[in-house]
Steps between C-alpha positions, in 0.01 A plus 500: 500500500721296277698814421535587867629150556778554238343397169652765264283408210189554716631837601538600137152372412346683786679821414375476139143440622502792745663728247207436265240533773669828617469637149126407490422626854756771589295616799472156666719515810501125559629435147758770553616328824530159339685660207746652753539167675590329174758775420659438845512127422659566162762714690560204734556271202711735291864414456652847461515705826377812329202329354425348843497836661309676219225240483464486879474877516240506222306239695514705813383813310201314360415355844517853644284623222239233570495602868447856399209384276341288774665538838252274694519193272618213703653293218705797372634567850597136536670497159703818569595393853621159376708651226647769730590246763692282252701776328841573651457782756854627439410585139123576488431626848136382496472278803326787680232496232455129568457581870246761426302264267505215745397732781219639293369154434516399862318821605224420260479148636469639851193691393351220294618142576347377173748727309776233507516133546684348799768375264543849346528656850764255601698553184472878521616498865794274411593724209458818716738362759756419225460853362569656839809274542627611149498865609654424836184552711541185708267602787217561250579169328477315831183688596330374176622147568342522845172612346528212254542248776188648673309493178598141427406380851153669467437333170559146616 
């Protein structure tokens, strides 16, 4: 979390740890996802534009690989959605992937309310609304915000 919050040294340390773990357990989807997430953070922190783009794309590729290894894993879906939402849509065109992941998580939650915490549901709905706005789907964004208001009022 320190890396997500901007600590570049923590990002490098996390990357090195997940690289080692990935070599030890190449078939572990969750490790692959965290490895991809650290690559995306390395891209965020890179100085050279080409390195930024390359690392971010490598991170996306690893996150997509993790999903193909375990498509129902909640944590992997959350990681990929969060990375996709924060990458520039004009360059990476992956906001739709974030929408799909957030929608997947909310569908699972509908079937099993213990699948996500209330805090996770609120965060996912806020991010889903943002994702819809980012791709110009304002009516969908507003619909999600209305559902969020209903959810929040029920949970009080």
